[in-house]
Each structure stands twice: as C-alpha cells, then as structure tokens.
Steps between C-alpha positions, in 0.01 A plus 500: 500500500306414185152631459201269410137574424233221516167562328211265459169345621439314823747228405760767533342600829572151631871515431611867507605521863668154467709639212576815690628313797714265287675802350515708814874494499552562124201709371225740580161354390199713427150407408152661525251422774236487221393187323615567151215314346436529125767582248313827414491583880890487511518721189278753670659507850866392477631859482281588809637192690852623421421844632313391804761244603781734425662237279830624370575569130819287497326164564704215383222247433118499469330160539137507406189289412146554377248255366302325768255790514468502118417128442191440712188366314190620679156352440632314204624803319839542331800618714450844667776640277519391138837329439595740220441799726689333779808460269491868405480613866794273587714660241385845617593425860838375402565827308355705804733318744804575277384860495472523890810284571736561212793308654306203612495143375140402441376154592146378410366210711242276337163453676487210736290187456175450695304206636215555241283222625447679825338805333123535508263540201498885501861596519762276339875510411623242260857387471461472129399865483786600735752317264358682200525842670860412614594409143346830374696698751828329416431567132419863566832548695714322231792722397475735789766346708262421776587189699225240550462344847286197444294474818238298328734216455590470862130532609352260253679205678465643852394255766189544713684661787598785291133617446324723744180499274434428131700807386762592771823360631505658844597202695859466626569241227322726235698807595829309487403350168387818318704746696806280459462505129479885497810514721688265278431705191575843664827354649604384155419820324654734747784265610417543863456249783190438709492375847291220630164602656393327817147388431439421862513863584400651164162673446388636170368857484168524668283603200127516565295219338306746288820637359628153412165392329430172323 
C-alpha cells in the first residue's frame, strides 16, 4: 500500500475523505483534523500534525495547498500576508516537507477560485489576487521538483452546482470536481488506481463549521 498525506485549508477538508475512499484499496491516506489555514500556520505545525497523526516516515506522496487564508483583503487593506512573504513561506514549507518525508513526491495544489461578487464589503477574496499568489508560489517552487496540481483551473470554470458557498466546493458535484482532480494527479504520480466513490452514500468528514471557517 502506498502512503499519502493531504495537507491544506478547508478546501482540502472538503475532499480529504473522498480521496481516502477512492484509494482505500491501494493507499493509506493521512490528513490532519486541523484546518491548515495560512502558509505560516503550516510551517509552524506540520511536524506536530505528523507526530499527532502518527504519520509514517516513509510517505510516498504529500499533496498540499495554502493561500486562501493569506489572500483576504479586510476593510480595504492589502492581503493579510504580503505576497513576497507568502512566496518565502511556500519555499520553506516545501523544504520542511522534504525533511519530514524524505522519500515522498511533493505536490503543491494551487488555491481555488472564488465567487468574489458574493463577498461583503469587509472581507474579500479576489480571483486576481489568488492568481497572483498562485503564480508566486509556482515561481518559488521552480527547480525543486515539486509537482503542481492546478486546482484553480478546474474551479475557475466550475458550474454553480459545484459551489456550496462563495469559497467552498462541498456539494457532491464540487467534491467530485476538486477531489477528482486531486485523485487524478496522485494516481498519475504514484501509478496507482482509484476506485469510484458512490456519491449517493458518501459523506465528507464532519468538521465543525467553526473549524472550516469562511
């Protein structure tokens, strides 16, 4: 059995169990119960999630994302995390993951698109900002061997039935679209097969609303 770790914000929390079920016959899938939030939060806590979750050292692949907590513009201010700082932290996380999981392929997933017109005047996410942060992350990871899984591309064109709110893709159609892209990427990188997940009987992890956030 292959060993896979999924790390990321509430977008990951929407598809983690879906991916786990899809690979139930070919891989063991691990992920934290925590919302991994900001890039800096991942850098601070990833070693603790590994210890708490008893994730093995011989993980074959780590699939991770960070960005949607870094890009918000609050009360008309600049993004919470300056883009240059974000790029630095992305590179540091990549290095940290390679230290913790020396045999693993590393996959970075771009941050997903939002329905920006649905945000209020106080708290905003903008797709142009997300695109800029994604580009900064990809540039920061250039030359590392990290694989890019472009979740932004599959969500930028997602139909309405994929959206559970302006940020998330927790509807059955959304889970299949985003989770399906993750599965496709992992299957290709590890050369393993995934089974179909019956969405009529599938339920995502029951994370509390306060953990999922905005």
